[in-house]
N, C-alpha and C positions, 0 to 999 in steps of 0.2 A: 726311559727305563721303567720296567715294572716296579711298582712299590713293593711287590712281594719279594723281589730279589734284594731290594734295599733293606727291607725288614729282616730278611734272613741274615744279611751281612752284619747288621747292627745287633742282632740277637746271638751272633756267634760267640762262643766262649772265649776265643782269642781276643776279640774286640772288647768284650765286657771286662776281662781280666786287666787289660791295660788301662781302659777308661776308669775303672775303679781305683787302680793304683795311682793314676794321675790326680784324681780327686783327693785321695788320702794325702798325697804329697802336698797339694795346695793347702789343705786344711792344717797340716802339721807345720808347714813352712810359715804360715801366718801366725802360728802360736810360738814361733822361735824355738821349736822343739829340736832336740838333738837327734831325733830319730830320722835316719835317711831312708827314703824310698827309692830303691834302685830298680830300673827297668832295663832289661837287656835290649840292645839295638835291633835284634832280629824280631823280637816281640813287637817293638814299636813299628817296624816296617810292615809286618803282617796286619797290625791293627789299623795302620794308616791306609793300607790298600782297601780294607773293609770299610773304613770311614769314607773313602772316596766313592765307593759304590753307594753308600748310604746318602751321600750328598746329592745324588741324582733321583732320590725318591720323593715322597710327598713332603708337605711343610713340616710335619712333626719329625720326620726322619732327617730332613735338612737341618733342623734345629739341633739334633743330637750330634750330627757330623760337624756342625759349626762349633759346638761346645768342645768336641774332641780337639779340634784345631787350636782353640784358645788355651785349653789345658796343657796341650803339648808345648806350646810356646812358653807358657808360664813355668813349665817344668825346667826349662833352661833357656831363658831369653837371649843368651849370648850365642846360641847355636843357630848358625845361618840356615841350616837345613830345616830346622823346626820352624823358623820364621817363614820360610818359603812355603812349607807345608800348610801352616796356619792360614796364610793368605790364599792359597789355592782352594782350600776347603771353604773358607769364608766366601770366596768369589763364586764357587759352584753352588753354595747354599743360598746365594743371593743376599749376602749380608756384608756388603762392602762398607757399611756404616762403621763396623767395629774395626776395620783395618787401619783407621787413623790412629789407633792406640799401639800399632806395631812399630817399634823404634827401629830405624835403619832401613825401612822399606821404600819410602818415598820422601823426597825433599823438594818442597815448592812444586808439588804435583809432578815431579820428575822421578821415574823409576830408577832405583839405585842398583837393582839386581836383574840379571837375565835368567829366564827360566827355560830357554830353548825356544826355537822358532814356533813350534806348534802351540806350546803353552803360552808364549808371549801373545800370540794371535788370539787365543781363547780368552785370556785375562783382559786384553785390551777391548775385546768385543763386549765382555760383561761390564766393564767400566763405561763404555759408550752407551750401552742399553740402560744402565741404572743411574747414570748421571744426569743432572738437570741444572742449568745455569740460572741463578737468581742474582741480578745486578752484578754480573761479572764473576760471581763466585759459584763454583760447582759444588752441589750437594748430592750425595749418593743416597738413593732409596734402597730399601729391601724390595724383594719381589712383591710382597703384599702392599707396601706403600706405593710402588709404581702403579700397580693395578688400581688401587684406590684413587690415586691422582687422576688417572685416565678416565675413570667413571665420573669423578667430580667435574672434570673439564667438559664432559659430554652434556652436562646440564641436567642430568636425571635427579629425581628425588631419591635419597639413599639412606638406608639404616645401617650403621656401622657397628658391628659387635666384635670386640677384640680386647685382649688384656691391656692394662695400662702401659706396660713396657713394650708394646708392639709399635709404638710411635704414631698411633692414629691421630692423637690430638695435635702433634707436630705438623702432620700433613694437612689436616683440616685447617689449622690456623694459617699455614703457608698459603693455602688455597684462598682463604678469606682475604689475607693481605694482598694477594695477587689480584683478586677481583676488585678490591677497593682502589688499588693504584691504577687499574686499567679503566676505571669509570669516573664519572664526575656528576655531582648533584644527584646521587642516588642514596637510598638509605638501606641499612642492614640491621638485622636483629640477632643478638647473641644472648641466648637464654641460659642462665646459670641456676643451679639448684638452690643456692642459699645467699643471703645477704652478705655473709662473710667473704664470698668469692667475687662479689661485685667490684670491690676496690682492687683486688688482685688482678682480675682480668682487664678492667678498664685501664689500669696503670700500664699493663703489658701492651695493650693495644695503642695507647697514647704514645708510648715510647717508640714502638715500631713504626707507627703510621705518621708520626710527627705532624706535618701540615697537610697530609693527604685527606684527613677526615677529622670531624668533630665527634668526640666520644662522650655520650651522655648516659647517666645512670638512672635517670627518671625521665618520663616524657614531659617535654615542654614545647609549646607551640612556637614555631619559627615562621615568620611571614615569608621569608625567602632565604634560600641558602645556595651559595655558589660552590660548595664542596660537599663531599660525602658526609653522611651522618651514620654513626654506629651506636645503636642503643644496646647497652648491657643491662639486662633486666632479669629479675626473678619472675616466675610465672604470675605471681600476684601483681607485680608492677606492669605486666603486659596488658592488663585489663584496660587501663586508660589509653594506652597506645591503640588498642583495637577499636575503641570507641571513636577516637579522633582520626585514625588513618584507615578506616574500613574500606574506602574506595581507592586507596593509593597503596599498591603492593610494593614491599621491599624487594630488592634484587635477590636477597638471600636471607634465609632464616636458619640459624644453627641452634639446636637443643643439645647441650652438653649434659652428661650423666642422666640419660633418658630413662634409666632403670627406676628413677624416682616416680615414674608413672604407676608403679606397683606399690608405692608407699600408702599405707592404710589411711593416714591423716591428710596427705597432700595430693594423693593420686587423682582425686576428682578434679582438683584445680588444674593439674597438668592436662587431663583429658579435655576439660572445657576449653583451655587455651589452645591446645593443638587443634581441636575440632573447629573452633572459630577462625583460627588463622588459615587453615587449609581450605575452609569454605569461602572465606572472604578474599584471600590472596591467591587466586588461581595461577597467576603468572610467576610466582616466586619459586625459587629452588629451595627445597627443604632438606636439611642434613641433620640426622639424629644419631647420636653416638652413646655407647655405654659398654661396660665390660662384661664379657661372658654371658650374654643374654641369648638363650636358645630361641630360635624362630622370632627374633625381634620384629621383623617386618610383618609377620602374621599377627602378633599381638597388637601392633599399631593399626593394622587394617581393620581391627574391630572397632577402632575409635574414629578413623579417618577414611575418606573415600578418594584416595589418590593413588597413582601408581608409585610403588615404593620398591626399590631394588635393594636386596640385602647383600652386604659385603662383610664377611666374617672370617676370623682366623682364631686358632687357639695357640698358635706358635708365637714365640718371642725371640728376638735376637739376643736376649740377655740370659746368661746361665743362672738358673734358679735352683738352689739346693735347700731341701728341708733338713734341718739339723736338730737333733734332740741331745741336750747335755744333762747329765746326771752327776751330781757331786756326792761322793762317798766319804762319810765321816771317818771311818776307821783307817782306810788306806790313804786318805787325803789326796784323792785322785779324782779326775773327771772322766766319765765314760761318755764317748760321743757315738752317735748313730746318725749317719747321713743317708738320706734316701735320694738316689741318683736319678737323672732323667731316664735311664734305661730300666728303672724299676728295681735295681740291685740295692742292697743295703751294705754300706761300708761302715764298719764299727771298730772301736778300739778304745784305749784309754791312755792318758798321760798324767804325769805327776805335776801337781800345782804347787807343792811345797807348803810347809807349815804356816808361814807368814801370810801367804795369799789365802789359804784355807780359813784362817782366823778372820780375815776381813770379810770373806764371803759368808761366813757363819754369823757374824755379829752385825753386819750392816746391809740392809736391803739396797741402799743406794750404791754401795761398793759392788754388791753382787750384780746388780743390773748394769752398772758401768762396765764391769768386767765382761759380762756376757755379750754386750754390744761390741766391745773391743775385740772379741773373738773373731769377728768377721773383718773389721778394719777400723782402726781408731778414727780415721778422718772421714768415714762414710756417715751418711744419715741413717738412722735406725728408727723403726716404729715399734713401740712396746705396747702390747694390748693388755688392758687391765679389765678384770671382771666387773669392777664397780667404779663409779665416778669419783667417790672420795678416795679410793685407793690410787687412782691415776694421779690425783693432786698430791697425795702423800709421797708416791714414788718419784714424781717430778722434783719435789722439794729435796728428797733424799739424794737423788743423783746430783742435783746442783750443789747441795751443801757438801757432798763428799768429793766434789771435783778437786783433784790435787792442785789444779791451777786456779785456785780461788780468786786470784787477782786478775785473771784473764777474762775480759768482757768482750763479747762479739762487737767488732767495730763495723757496723753495717747500717746504712741510712734507713733501710726498710725496718730493721729491728728497732731502731731508735723511735721511728714514727709509730710503730705498733705499741711500744711500751708507753709512749706519751699518750696515745689514744686510750689505753687501758687505765692509766693513772687518772686521766681526766673524766672518763666515762664511768669507771667502776669505783676506784678508790686509790688515792696516792700511795697507800701501803699495801696494795693488792699483792698477795704473796707470790703469785705466779710471774709477776714482772721480773723479779730477780732471777727466776729460772730462765725466762726467755732471754735475758741479757747474757746468760752463759750458754745459750744454744739449746736449752731444754724447754720444750713447749708442752 
């Protein structure tokens, strides 16, 4: 279908009206608001038809149609018709990944509902096209992820530009695991941007690969090895590896967060390492990934002289909403403004009550804790601070104002991190108690 028709459908006033109402409903429902958002069934039918047209457009239009399906399902999760509609839109948008969250649709990979002969065939075809088996378990890709996997399998050097939520890292890691498990006595290089990520990535690889490979975080000479070796290194740590392994090419080299090549202080180190690797290791496959980098392959070609295929997307299977909240002192209310994926602005206000307003006014920690809970209490949140010292102060405020002061995160990784900070920095390092409560 022409993307022009899909764009017209998603820009139609009937679609936007229902889409905005569904977003308002989701926002207010999560606030436990008494305000009911009611949408008549005829408007929903018309908007669903328009969303179906949109799901056949380009990737950004598919993303909006997919979001509509999710919002409709969340409007009334017990409605079987909305459940089916959501799944159809997700399937046509190439986002079967999200369908695992739809309760009552599948059980042990068996379909619980019939959609009619034609639709059943269409949906089964999509599941076959986007599904891939790994060790007996089927994983579903998005269209973007499937295309990326096919290019990786072809062995080409590739520059991947996509938002974090597109799932590019998941696919690249799966591909690396697959290559390691299908080979023996080979070595691989996984380049991370900072020392802080070395332990995280090496632990992930060790846990996944088990006995398939030896994971090293610095170069050390091995006289002989009978299994694969994976080096997890920063660009600076790659220098020794390049000196010692100049004539022996790794099977695969992966640069994560490649946008750091534009960093004023470390960019030259990145350029030097990439140039020396691509010059010395002609037989290696190079994979370079980063978020939202325009013409990434062209930027890299200024540094290296290898064929590099670009694979990019701006779309994401995740519904992302920009929300602005303003607290008014006189009325003791909060005004919300939500910028939707269609470009519309959904706004309104709700009463927060005198007790809550007092907390928001008097305590920065309570205010930040409330603002993060506006989205979901159990979700992870990132708070951006204009200054380093303010970030530390805010973290302490949130941790100290936690109503569950006795509740400490029972997680082995958190315990190890806290032990590391206490031994390497100071036993009374203030942020340790924040981390123990899930605030970093």
